[in-house]
All heavy atoms as a GROMACS GRO file, in nm:
protein
  533
    1MET      N    1  -0.126   2.973  -9.403
    1MET     CA    2  -0.078   2.856  -9.335
    1MET      C    3  -0.188   2.751  -9.323
    1MET      O    4  -0.163   2.634  -9.346
    1MET     CB    5  -0.024   2.892  -9.198
    1MET     CG    6   0.034   2.770  -9.126
    1MET     SD    7   0.141   2.818  -8.994
    1MET     CE    8   0.056   2.744  -8.858
    2LYS      N    9  -0.310   2.792  -9.290
    2LYS     CA   10  -0.418   2.696  -9.278
    2LYS      C   11  -0.451   2.633  -9.412
    2LYS      O   12  -0.479   2.514  -9.419
    2LYS     CB   13  -0.544   2.762  -9.222
    2LYS     CG   14  -0.542   2.780  -9.073
    2LYS     CD   15  -0.676   2.828  -9.024
    2LYS     CE   16  -0.677   2.840  -8.875
    2LYS     NZ   17  -0.807   2.880  -8.824
    3ALA      N   18  -0.447   2.712  -9.519
    3ALA     CA   19  -0.477   2.658  -9.652
    3ALA      C   20  -0.374   2.554  -9.691
    3ALA      O   21  -0.408   2.450  -9.749
    3ALA     CB   22  -0.482   2.770  -9.755
    4GLY      N   23  -0.249   2.577  -9.660
    4GLY     CA   24  -0.145   2.480  -9.691
    4GLY      C   25  -0.163   2.352  -9.612
    4GLY      O   26  -0.145   2.242  -9.664
    5PHE      N   27  -0.201   2.365  -9.486
    5PHE     CA   28  -0.224   2.247  -9.403
    5PHE      C   29  -0.342   2.167  -9.455
    5PHE      O   30  -0.337   2.044  -9.463
    5PHE     CB   31  -0.248   2.287  -9.257
    5PHE     CG   32  -0.299   2.173  -9.174
    5PHE    CD1   33  -0.219   2.066  -9.143
    5PHE    CD2   34  -0.429   2.174  -9.127
    5PHE    CE1   35  -0.265   1.961  -9.067
    5PHE    CE2   36  -0.477   2.069  -9.051
    5PHE     CZ   37  -0.396   1.962  -9.021
    6ILE      N   38  -0.448   2.235  -9.493
    6ILE     CA   39  -0.568   2.168  -9.543
    6ILE      C   40  -0.535   2.095  -9.673
    6ILE      O   41  -0.576   1.980  -9.692
    6ILE     CB   42  -0.684   2.267  -9.560
    6ILE    CG1   43  -0.730   2.316  -9.423
    6ILE    CG2   44  -0.799   2.205  -9.636
    6ILE    CD1   45  -0.829   2.429  -9.427
    7LYS      N   46  -0.460   2.159  -9.761
    7LYS     CA   47  -0.422   2.095  -9.886
    7LYS      C   48  -0.334   1.973  -9.860
    7LYS      O   49  -0.352   1.868  -9.923
    7LYS     CB   50  -0.349   2.193  -9.977
    7LYS     CG   51  -0.439   2.297 -10.040
    7LYS     CD   52  -0.359   2.391 -10.126
    7LYS     CE   53  -0.447   2.503 -10.181
    7LYS     NZ   54  -0.369   2.597 -10.261
    8ALA      N   55  -0.240   1.985  -9.768
    8ALA     CA   56  -0.151   1.874  -9.738
    8ALA      C   57  -0.228   1.759  -9.674
    8ALA      O   58  -0.207   1.642  -9.707
    8ALA     CB   59  -0.039   1.919  -9.644
    9ALA      N   60  -0.319   1.789  -9.584
    9ALA     CA   61  -0.399   1.685  -9.519
    9ALA      C   62  -0.489   1.615  -9.620
    9ALA      O   63  -0.501   1.493  -9.619
    9ALA     CB   64  -0.482   1.745  -9.406
   10LEU      N   65  -0.550   1.692  -9.708
   10LEU     CA   66  -0.636   1.634  -9.811
   10LEU      C   67  -0.555   1.545  -9.905
   10LEU      O   68  -0.597   1.434  -9.938
   10LEU     CB   69  -0.708   1.743  -9.889
   10LEU     CG   70  -0.803   1.697  -9.997
   10LEU    CD1   71  -0.915   1.613  -9.936
   10LEU    CD2   72  -0.861   1.816 -10.070
   11ALA      N   73  -0.439   1.592  -9.945
   11ALA     CA   74  -0.353   1.512 -10.032
   11ALA      C   75  -0.309   1.383  -9.962
   11ALA      O   76  -0.307   1.276 -10.023
   11ALA     CB   77  -0.231   1.593 -10.074
   12ALA      N   78  -0.279   1.392  -9.834
   12ALA     CA   79  -0.238   1.274  -9.759
   12ALA      C   80  -0.350   1.172  -9.748
   12ALA      O   81  -0.328   1.052  -9.763
   12ALA     CB   82  -0.190   1.315  -9.620
   13VAL      N   83  -0.471   1.221  -9.726
   13VAL     CA   84  -0.585   1.131  -9.717
   13VAL      C   85  -0.610   1.062  -9.850
   13VAL      O   86  -0.632   0.941  -9.856
   13VAL     CB   87  -0.711   1.207  -9.668
   13VAL    CG1   88  -0.836   1.123  -9.684
   13VAL    CG2   89  -0.695   1.250  -9.524
   14VAL      N   90  -0.603   1.138  -9.957
   14VAL     CA   91  -0.625   1.080 -10.090
   14VAL      C   92  -0.517   0.978 -10.123
   14VAL      O   93  -0.546   0.867 -10.170
   14VAL     CB   94  -0.631   1.191 -10.197
   14VAL    CG1   95  -0.627   1.133 -10.337
   14VAL    CG2   96  -0.755   1.276 -10.178
   15LEU      N   97  -0.392   1.012 -10.096
   15LEU     CA   98  -0.283   0.920 -10.125
   15LEU      C   99  -0.290   0.796 -10.039
   15LEU      O  100  -0.269   0.685 -10.088
   15LEU     CB  101  -0.148   0.990 -10.105
   15LEU     CG  102  -0.112   1.096 -10.208
   15LEU    CD1  103   0.017   1.166 -10.168
   15LEU    CD2  104  -0.097   1.034 -10.345
   16SER      N  105  -0.321   0.812  -9.912
   16SER     CA  106  -0.325   0.695  -9.825
   16SER      C  107  -0.443   0.605  -9.858
   16SER      O  108  -0.434   0.484  -9.850
   16SER     CB  109  -0.328   0.737  -9.678
   16SER     OG  110  -0.443   0.813  -9.651
   17SER      N  111  -0.556   0.664  -9.897
   17SER     CA  112  -0.670   0.580  -9.932
   17SER      C  113  -0.646   0.510 -10.065
   17SER      O  114  -0.688   0.396 -10.085
   17SER     CB  115  -0.799   0.662  -9.938
   17SER     OG  116  -0.793   0.757 -10.040
   18ALA      N  117  -0.574   0.574 -10.156
   18ALA     CA  118  -0.541   0.510 -10.283
   18ALA      C  119  -0.443   0.396 -10.260
   18ALA      O  120  -0.454   0.291 -10.324
   18ALA     CB  121  -0.483   0.612 -10.379
   19ALA      N  122  -0.352   0.414 -10.168
   19ALA     CA  123  -0.256   0.309 -10.138
   19ALA      C  124  -0.322   0.192 -10.067
   19ALA      O  125  -0.281   0.077 -10.084
   19ALA     CB  126  -0.143   0.365 -10.052
   20ALA      N  127  -0.425   0.220  -9.991
   20ALA     CA  128  -0.491   0.114  -9.915
   20ALA      C  129  -0.578   0.027 -10.003
   20ALA      O  130  -0.601  -0.090  -9.973
   20ALA     CB  131  -0.576   0.176  -9.805
   21GLY      N  132  -0.631   0.081 -10.111
   21GLY     CA  133  -0.723   0.005 -10.195
   21GLY      C  134  -0.862   0.005 -10.134
   21GLY      O  135  -0.881   0.042 -10.019
   22THR      N  136  -0.959  -0.036 -10.210
   22THR     CA  137  -1.096  -0.031 -10.159
   22THR      C  138  -1.125  -0.144 -10.064
   22THR      O  139  -1.202  -0.128  -9.971
   22THR     CB  140  -1.196  -0.035 -10.276
   22THR    OG1  141  -1.171  -0.151 -10.354
   22THR    CG2  142  -1.185   0.089 -10.362
   23ALA      N  143  -1.064  -0.259 -10.082
   23ALA     CA  144  -1.094  -0.372  -9.995
   23ALA      C  145  -1.036  -0.354  -9.856
   23ALA      O  146  -1.091  -0.405  -9.759
   23ALA     CB  147  -1.040  -0.500 -10.057
   24ASN      N  148  -0.927  -0.282  -9.842
   24ASN     CA  149  -0.861  -0.265  -9.714
   24ASN      C  150  -0.877  -0.124  -9.658
   24ASN      O  151  -0.798  -0.082  -9.575
   24ASN     CB  152  -0.712  -0.298  -9.727
   24ASN     CG  153  -0.687  -0.441  -9.763
   24ASN    OD1  154  -0.758  -0.529  -9.717
   24ASN    ND2  155  -0.588  -0.465  -9.845
   25ALA      N  156  -0.976  -0.052  -9.702
   25ALA     CA  157  -0.990   0.087  -9.662
   25ALA      C  158  -1.051   0.106  -9.524
   25ALA      O  159  -1.052   0.216  -9.474
   25ALA     CB  160  -1.073   0.162  -9.766
   26ALA      N  161  -1.099  -0.001  -9.463
   26ALA     CA  162  -1.162   0.013  -9.331
   26ALA      C  163  -1.062   0.068  -9.232
   26ALA      O  164  -0.954   0.014  -9.213
   26ALA     CB  165  -1.213  -0.123  -9.285
   27GLY      N  166  -1.096   0.177  -9.170
   27GLY     CA  167  -1.010   0.239  -9.070
   27GLY      C  168  -0.905   0.333  -9.126
   27GLY      O  169  -0.847   0.411  -9.052
   28CYS      N  170  -0.881   0.328  -9.254
   28CYS     CA  171  -0.775   0.408  -9.314
   28CYS      C  172  -0.807   0.558  -9.310
   28CYS      O  173  -0.722   0.638  -9.274
   28CYS     CB  174  -0.748   0.363  -9.456
   28CYS     SG  175  -0.616   0.455  -9.536
   29MET      N  176  -0.928   0.593  -9.349
   29MET     CA  177  -0.962   0.735  -9.358
   29MET      C  178  -0.957   0.801  -9.221
   29MET      O  179  -0.900   0.909  -9.205
   29MET     CB  180  -1.100   0.752  -9.421
   29MET     CG  181  -1.107   0.704  -9.565
   29MET     SD  182  -0.991   0.788  -9.672
   29MET     CE  183  -1.082   0.936  -9.704
   30LYS      N  184  -1.018   0.738  -9.122
   30LYS     CA  185  -1.018   0.795  -8.988
   30LYS      C  186  -0.875   0.804  -8.934
   30LYS      O  187  -0.835   0.905  -8.877
   30LYS     CB  188  -1.103   0.710  -8.894
   30LYS     CG  189  -1.125   0.773  -8.759
   30LYS     CD  190  -1.197   0.680  -8.663
   30LYS     CE  191  -1.333   0.638  -8.712
   30LYS     NZ  192  -1.406   0.555  -8.616
   31GLY      N  193  -0.797   0.699  -8.953
   31GLY     CA  194  -0.659   0.699  -8.908
   31GLY      C  195  -0.575   0.802  -8.979
   31GLY      O  196  -0.488   0.867  -8.920
   32ALA      N  197  -0.601   0.822  -9.108
   32ALA     CA  198  -0.525   0.920  -9.185
   32ALA      C  199  -0.554   1.062  -9.137
   32ALA      O  200  -0.463   1.144  -9.126
   32ALA     CB  201  -0.558   0.908  -9.333
   33VAL      N  202  -0.679   1.090  -9.106
   33VAL     CA  203  -0.714   1.224  -9.057
   33VAL      C  204  -0.648   1.249  -8.922
   33VAL      O  205  -0.584   1.352  -8.900
   33VAL     CB  206  -0.867   1.241  -9.049
   33VAL    CG1  207  -0.903   1.368  -8.977
   33VAL    CG2  208  -0.928   1.239  -9.188
   34VAL      N  209  -0.661   1.154  -8.831
   34VAL     CA  210  -0.602   1.170  -8.698
   34VAL      C  211  -0.450   1.179  -8.708
   34VAL      O  212  -0.388   1.265  -8.646
   34VAL     CB  213  -0.645   1.054  -8.606
   34VAL    CG1  214  -0.570   1.058  -8.474
   34VAL    CG2  215  -0.795   1.059  -8.581
   35GLY      N  216  -0.390   1.092  -8.787
   35GLY     CA  217  -0.245   1.095  -8.803
   35GLY      C  218  -0.196   1.221  -8.871
   35GLY      O  219  -0.091   1.274  -8.836
   36GLY      N  220  -0.272   1.272  -8.968
   36GLY     CA  221  -0.233   1.395  -9.035
   36GLY      C  222  -0.234   1.515  -8.942
   36GLY      O  223  -0.143   1.598  -8.943
   37VAL      N  224  -0.336   1.523  -8.859
   37VAL     CA  225  -0.343   1.634  -8.762
   37VAL      C  226  -0.230   1.621  -8.660
   37VAL      O  227  -0.162   1.718  -8.629
   37VAL     CB  228  -0.481   1.636  -8.692
   37VAL    CG1  229  -0.482   1.732  -8.577
   37VAL    CG2  230  -0.590   1.671  -8.793
   38ALA      N  231  -0.209   1.500  -8.609
   38ALA     CA  232  -0.102   1.479  -8.511
   38ALA      C  233   0.034   1.510  -8.574
   38ALA      O  234   0.119   1.574  -8.511
   38ALA     CB  235  -0.105   1.336  -8.460
   39GLY      N  236   0.055   1.466  -8.697
   39GLY     CA  237   0.182   1.493  -8.765
   39GLY      C  238   0.204   1.640  -8.791
   39GLY      O  239   0.316   1.690  -8.783
   40HIS      N  240   0.096   1.712  -8.820
   40HIS     CA  241   0.108   1.856  -8.843
   40HIS      C  242   0.156   1.927  -8.717
   40HIS      O  243   0.244   2.012  -8.724
   40HIS     CB  244  -0.026   1.914  -8.887
   40HIS     CG  245  -0.028   2.064  -8.891
   40HIS    ND1  246   0.038   2.135  -8.988
   40HIS    CD2  247  -0.086   2.155  -8.810
   40HIS    CE1  248   0.020   2.265  -8.966
   40HIS    NE2  249  -0.055   2.279  -8.858
   41TYR      N  250   0.100   1.891  -8.604
   41TYR     CA  251   0.138   1.957  -8.480
   41TYR      C  252   0.270   1.905  -8.426
   41TYR      O  253   0.328   1.966  -8.337
   41TYR     CB  254   0.027   1.943  -8.376
   41TYR     CG  255  -0.091   2.033  -8.408
   41TYR    CD1  256  -0.210   1.980  -8.451
   41TYR    CD2  257  -0.079   2.171  -8.397
   41TYR    CE1  258  -0.317   2.062  -8.483
   41TYR    CE2  259  -0.184   2.254  -8.429
   41TYR     CZ  260  -0.302   2.199  -8.472
   41TYR     OH  261  -0.407   2.282  -8.503
   42ALA      N  262   0.318   1.795  -8.474
   42ALA     CA  263   0.445   1.739  -8.428
   42ALA      C  264   0.556   1.770  -8.529
   42ALA      O  265   0.632   1.683  -8.569
   42ALA     CB  266   0.432   1.590  -8.407
   43GLY      N  267   0.563   1.891  -8.574
   43GLY     CA  268   0.673   1.931  -8.660
   43GLY      C  269   0.639   1.939  -8.807
   43GLY      O  270   0.726   1.918  -8.890
   44HIS      N  271   0.514   1.966  -8.842
   44HIS     CA  272   0.472   1.984  -8.981
   44HIS      C  273   0.500   1.860  -9.068
   44HIS      O  274   0.553   1.871  -9.177
   44HIS     CB  275   0.536   2.108  -9.041
   44HIS     CG  276   0.501   2.234  -8.968
   44HIS    ND1  277   0.376   2.289  -8.975
   44HIS    CD2  278   0.572   2.310  -8.882
   44HIS    CE1  279   0.372   2.396  -8.898
   44HIS    NE2  280   0.490   2.411  -8.841
   45HIS      N  281   0.463   1.745  -9.016
   45HIS     CA  282   0.479   1.619  -9.090
   45HIS      C  283   0.342   1.557  -9.113
   45HIS      O  284   0.318   1.440  -9.081
   45HIS     CB  285   0.569   1.522  -9.014
   45HIS     CG  286   0.707   1.573  -8.993
   45HIS    ND1  287   0.796   1.586  -9.097
   45HIS    CD2  288   0.772   1.614  -8.882
   45HIS    CE1  289   0.911   1.634  -9.050
   45HIS    NE2  290   0.899   1.651  -8.920
   46ALA      N  291   0.250   1.634  -9.169
   46ALA     CA  292   0.111   1.589  -9.187
   46ALA      C  293   0.102   1.468  -9.279
   46ALA      O  294   0.026   1.374  -9.252
   46ALA     CB  295   0.025   1.702  -9.240
   47VAL      N  296   0.179   1.467  -9.386
   47VAL     CA  297   0.170   1.357  -9.482
   47VAL      C  298   0.221   1.227  -9.420
   47VAL      O  299   0.158   1.122  -9.430
   47VAL     CB  300   0.248   1.391  -9.611
   47VAL    CG1  301   0.249   1.274  -9.706
   47VAL    CG2  302   0.187   1.513  -9.678
   48VAL      N  303   0.333   1.235  -9.352
   48VAL     CA  304   0.388   1.116  -9.286
   48VAL      C  305   0.292   1.066  -9.179
   48VAL      O  306   0.268   0.946  -9.166
   48VAL     CB  307   0.527   1.148  -9.225
   48VAL    CG1  308   0.580   1.030  -9.145
   48VAL    CG2  309   0.624   1.187  -9.334
   49GLY      N  310   0.234   1.159  -9.103
   49GLY     CA  311   0.137   1.120  -9.001
   49GLY      C  312   0.013   1.057  -9.060
   49GLY      O  313  -0.041   0.961  -9.005
   50ALA      N  314  -0.032   1.108  -9.173
   50ALA     CA  315  -0.151   1.053  -9.237
   50ALA      C  316  -0.126   0.912  -9.288
   50ALA      O  317  -0.210   0.823  -9.272
   50ALA     CB  318  -0.197   1.143  -9.352
   51VAL      N  319  -0.012   0.889  -9.346
   51VAL     CA  320   0.020   0.754  -9.396
   51VAL      C  321   0.033   0.657  -9.278
   51VAL      O  322  -0.021   0.546  -9.281
   51VAL     CB  323   0.149   0.756  -9.481
   51VAL    CG1  324   0.195   0.615  -9.515
   51VAL    CG2  325   0.126   0.837  -9.607
   52GLY      N  326   0.101   0.700  -9.174
   52GLY     CA  327   0.113   0.615  -9.054
   52GLY      C  328  -0.022   0.590  -8.990
   52GLY      O  329  -0.053   0.477  -8.948
   53GLY      N  330  -0.105   0.694  -8.983
   53GLY     CA  331  -0.239   0.678  -8.927
   53GLY      C  332  -0.324   0.582  -9.008
   53GLY      O  333  -0.402   0.504  -8.953
   54CYS      N  334  -0.310   0.587  -9.138
   54CYS     CA  335  -0.383   0.495  -9.225
   54CYS      C  336  -0.342   0.351  -9.196
   54CYS      O  337  -0.427   0.263  -9.182
   54CYS     CB  338  -0.356   0.529  -9.371
   54CYS     SG  339  -0.428   0.411  -9.488
   55LEU      N  340  -0.214   0.327  -9.184
   55LEU     CA  341  -0.166   0.191  -9.157
   55LEU      C  342  -0.215   0.141  -9.021
   55LEU      O  343  -0.260   0.027  -9.009
   55LEU     CB  344  -0.013   0.187  -9.164
   55LEU     CG  345   0.046   0.213  -9.302
   55LEU    CD1  346   0.198   0.221  -9.294
   55LEU    CD2  347   0.004   0.105  -9.398
   56VAL      N  348  -0.207   0.227  -8.920
   56VAL     CA  349  -0.253   0.188  -8.787
   56VAL      C  350  -0.404   0.166  -8.787
   56VAL      O  351  -0.454   0.069  -8.729
   56VAL     CB  352  -0.212   0.294  -8.682
   56VAL    CG1  353  -0.277   0.266  -8.548
   56VAL    CG2  354  -0.060   0.297  -8.667
   57GLY      N  355  -0.476   0.254  -8.854
   57GLY     CA  356  -0.622   0.239  -8.862
   57GLY      C  357  -0.663   0.110  -8.930
   57GLY      O  358  -0.757   0.043  -8.885
   58ARG      N  359  -0.594   0.073  -9.035
   58ARG     CA  360  -0.624  -0.054  -9.104
   58ARG      C  361  -0.595  -0.173  -9.014
   58ARG      O  362  -0.670  -0.269  -9.010
   58ARG     CB  363  -0.541  -0.065  -9.232
   58ARG     CG  364  -0.594   0.021  -9.344
   58ARG     CD  365  -0.511   0.014  -9.468
   58ARG     NE  366  -0.471  -0.121  -9.504
   58ARG     CZ  367  -0.369  -0.149  -9.582
   58ARG    NH1  368  -0.296  -0.051  -9.632
   58ARG    NH2  369  -0.339  -0.272  -9.613
   59HIS      N  370  -0.484  -0.165  -8.940
   59HIS     CA  371  -0.447  -0.274  -8.850
   59HIS      C  372  -0.553  -0.292  -8.741
   59HIS      O  373  -0.595  -0.405  -8.713
   59HIS     CB  374  -0.310  -0.245  -8.787
   59HIS     CG  375  -0.268  -0.345  -8.685
   59HIS    ND1  376  -0.229  -0.472  -8.718
   59HIS    CD2  377  -0.261  -0.337  -8.550
   59HIS    CE1  378  -0.199  -0.538  -8.608
   59HIS    NE2  379  -0.218  -0.458  -8.504
   60ILE      N  380  -0.596  -0.182  -8.681
   60ILE     CA  381  -0.697  -0.189  -8.576
   60ILE      C  382  -0.829  -0.241  -8.631
   60ILE      O  383  -0.895  -0.325  -8.570
   60ILE     CB  384  -0.713  -0.051  -8.509
   60ILE    CG1  385  -0.587  -0.019  -8.428
   60ILE    CG2  386  -0.836  -0.048  -8.418
   60ILE    CD1  387  -0.582   0.122  -8.375
   61ALA      N  388  -0.869  -0.194  -8.748
   61ALA     CA  389  -0.994  -0.240  -8.809
   61ALA      C  390  -0.988  -0.389  -8.840
   61ALA      O  391  -1.086  -0.461  -8.822
   61ALA     CB  392  -1.023  -0.160  -8.936
   62LYS      N  393  -0.872  -0.437  -8.885
   62LYS     CA  394  -0.857  -0.579  -8.915
   62LYS      C  395  -0.870  -0.663  -8.788
   62LYS      O  396  -0.937  -0.766  -8.786
   62LYS     CB  397  -0.722  -0.604  -8.982
   62LYS     CG  398  -0.700  -0.749  -9.020
   62LYS     CD  399  -0.566  -0.767  -9.088
   62LYS     CE  400  -0.542  -0.914  -9.116
   62LYS     NZ  401  -0.411  -0.937  -9.176
   63LYS      N  402  -0.806  -0.618  -8.679
   63LYS     CA  403  -0.815  -0.690  -8.552
   63LYS      C  404  -0.959  -0.694  -8.501
   63LYS      O  405  -1.006  -0.798  -8.453
   63LYS     CB  406  -0.724  -0.626  -8.447
   63LYS     CG  407  -0.576  -0.656  -8.468
   63LYS     CD  408  -0.493  -0.593  -8.360
   63LYS     CE  409  -0.493  -0.687  -8.240
   63LYS     NZ  410  -0.402  -0.639  -8.135
   64GLN      N  411  -1.029  -0.582  -8.512
   64GLN     CA  412  -1.168  -0.578  -8.467
   64GLN      C  413  -1.255  -0.671  -8.551
   64GLN      O  414  -1.342  -0.738  -8.498
   64GLN     CB  415  -1.222  -0.435  -8.472
   64GLN     CG  416  -1.164  -0.347  -8.364
   64GLN     CD  417  -1.211  -0.203  -8.376
   64GLN    OE1  418  -1.266  -0.162  -8.479
   64GLN    NE2  419  -1.187  -0.125  -8.273
   65ALA      N  420  -1.232  -0.676  -8.680
   65ALA     CA  421  -1.310  -0.765  -8.767
   65ALA      C  422  -1.284  -0.911  -8.732
   65ALA      O  423  -1.376  -0.992  -8.731
   65ALA     CB  424  -1.275  -0.738  -8.913
   66GLU      N  425  -1.159  -0.944  -8.704
   66GLU     CA  426  -1.126  -1.081  -8.665
   66GLU      C  427  -1.193  -1.118  -8.532
   66GLU      O  428  -1.242  -1.230  -8.516
   66GLU     CB  429  -0.975  -1.098  -8.654
   66GLU     CG  430  -0.904  -1.097  -8.788
   66GLU     CD  431  -0.753  -1.098  -8.775
   66GLU    OE1  432  -0.700  -1.090  -8.661
   66GLU    OE2  433  -0.686  -1.105  -8.880
   67GLU      N  434  -1.195  -1.024  -8.437
   67GLU     CA  435  -1.260  -1.050  -8.308
   67GLU      C  436  -1.410  -1.070  -8.326
   67GLU      O  437  -1.468  -1.159  -8.263
   67GLU     CB  438  -1.232  -0.935  -8.211
   67GLU     CG  439  -1.089  -0.930  -8.162
   67GLU     CD  440  -1.060  -0.806  -8.080
   67GLU    OE1  441  -1.153  -0.725  -8.054
   67GLU    OE2  442  -0.943  -0.789  -8.041
   68ARG      N  443  -1.472  -0.989  -8.410
   68ARG     CA  444  -1.616  -1.006  -8.436
   68ARG      C  445  -1.645  -1.140  -8.501
   68ARG      O  446  -1.742  -1.207  -8.468
   68ARG     CB  447  -1.668  -0.891  -8.522
   68ARG     CG  448  -1.687  -0.762  -8.446
   68ARG     CD  449  -1.765  -0.662  -8.530
   68ARG     NE  450  -1.695  -0.624  -8.651
   68ARG     CZ  451  -1.618  -0.517  -8.663
   68ARG    NH1  452  -1.602  -0.435  -8.561
   68ARG    NH2  453  -1.558  -0.489  -8.777
   69ALA      N  454  -1.560  -1.181  -8.595
   69ALA     CA  455  -1.579  -1.310  -8.661
   69ALA      C  456  -1.564  -1.425  -8.562
   69ALA      O  457  -1.640  -1.522  -8.565
   69ALA     CB  458  -1.480  -1.325  -8.776
   70ALA      N  459  -1.467  -1.414  -8.473
   70ALA     CA  460  -1.448  -1.519  -8.372
   70ALA      C  461  -1.567  -1.526  -8.278
   70ALA      O  462  -1.610  -1.636  -8.240
   70ALA     CB  463  -1.319  -1.492  -8.293
   71GLN      N  464  -1.622  -1.411  -8.241
   71GLN     CA  465  -1.741  -1.410  -8.155
   71GLN      C  466  -1.860  -1.473  -8.225
   71GLN      O  467  -1.937  -1.547  -8.163
   71GLN     CB  468  -1.775  -1.268  -8.110
   71GLN     CG  469  -1.679  -1.212  -8.008
   71GLN     CD  470  -1.709  -1.067  -7.974
   71GLN    OE1  471  -1.787  -1.001  -8.042
   71GLN    NE2  472  -1.646  -1.018  -7.869
   72ARG      N  473  -1.878  -1.445  -8.353
   72ARG     CA  474  -1.989  -1.504  -8.428
   72ARG      C  475  -1.975  -1.656  -8.436
   72ARG      O  476  -2.072  -1.730  -8.423
   72ARG     CB  477  -1.997  -1.444  -8.569
   72ARG     CG  478  -2.062  -1.308  -8.571
   72ARG     CD  479  -2.093  -1.268  -8.714
   72ARG     NE  480  -1.972  -1.255  -8.795
   72ARG     CZ  481  -1.914  -1.140  -8.826
   72ARG    NH1  482  -1.966  -1.026  -8.784
   72ARG    NH2  483  -1.805  -1.137  -8.899
   73GLN      N  484  -1.852  -1.703  -8.459
   73GLN     CA  485  -1.831  -1.848  -8.465
   73GLN      C  486  -1.855  -1.912  -8.331
   73GLN      O  487  -1.910  -2.022  -8.323
   73GLN     CB  488  -1.688  -1.877  -8.513
   73GLN     CG  489  -1.667  -1.851  -8.659
   73GLN     CD  490  -1.524  -1.883  -8.701
   73GLN    OE1  491  -1.436  -1.901  -8.619
   73GLN    NE2  492  -1.502  -1.887  -8.831
   74GLN      N  493  -1.819  -1.845  -8.224
   74GLN     CA  494  -1.839  -1.899  -8.090
   74GLN      C  495  -1.989  -1.908  -8.059
   74GLN      O  496  -2.034  -2.006  -8.001
   74GLN     CB  497  -1.768  -1.811  -7.988
   74GLN     CG  498  -1.767  -1.870  -7.848
   74GLN     CD  499  -1.691  -1.782  -7.752
   74GLN    OE1  500  -1.689  -1.661  -7.766
   74GLN    NE2  501  -1.628  -1.844  -7.654
   75VAL      N  502  -2.066  -1.809  -8.098
   75VAL     CA  503  -2.210  -1.809  -8.075
   75VAL      C  504  -2.275  -1.921  -8.156
   75VAL      O  505  -2.365  -1.991  -8.107
   75VAL     CB  506  -2.272  -1.672  -8.110
   75VAL    CG1  507  -2.421  -1.677  -8.111
   75VAL    CG2  508  -2.222  -1.568  -8.010
   76ARG      N  509  -2.233  -1.942  -8.278
   76ARG     CA  510  -2.289  -2.048  -8.362
   76ARG      C  511  -2.256  -2.186  -8.309
   76ARG      O  512  -2.333  -2.279  -8.324
   76ARG     CB  513  -2.237  -2.034  -8.506
   76ARG     CG  514  -2.293  -1.916  -8.578
   76ARG     CD  515  -2.239  -1.908  -8.717
   76ARG     NE  516  -2.285  -1.785  -8.782
   76ARG     CZ  517  -2.233  -1.737  -8.892
   76ARG    NH1  518  -2.135  -1.800  -8.953
   76ARG    NH2  519  -2.281  -1.627  -8.945
   77ALA      N  520  -2.139  -2.200  -8.248
   77ALA     CA  521  -2.097  -2.331  -8.197
   77ALA      C  522  -2.176  -2.372  -8.073
   77ALA      O  523  -2.189  -2.489  -8.043
   77ALA     CB  524  -1.947  -2.328  -8.164
   78GLU      N  525  -2.230  -2.275  -8.003
   78GLU     CA  526  -2.302  -2.306  -7.878
   78GLU      C  527  -2.440  -2.350  -7.903
   78GLU      O  528  -2.513  -2.379  -7.966
   78GLU     CB  529  -2.307  -2.182  -7.789
   78GLU     CG  530  -2.173  -2.144  -7.738
   78GLU     CD  531  -2.176  -2.015  -7.657
   78GLU    OE1  532  -2.280  -1.949  -7.650
   78GLU    OE2  533  -2.072  -1.980  -7.601
   0.00000   0.00000   0.00000
């Protein structure tokens, strides 16, 4: 059972990172791992959880990058 879970989680991470592309991969890997584990324990849906985690991780990383850019612009303007 553990070997199957590990294979499914690894496949989910690889698929989600391939879908994200290299430019948008920030946050995807961490989100995919967390989502895969959560999906596994929530009814053996590791792949679905990993894909969802990747999307959420990318969204959070994008928001954080935008906030950092806004802070840098604010510091330069002062």
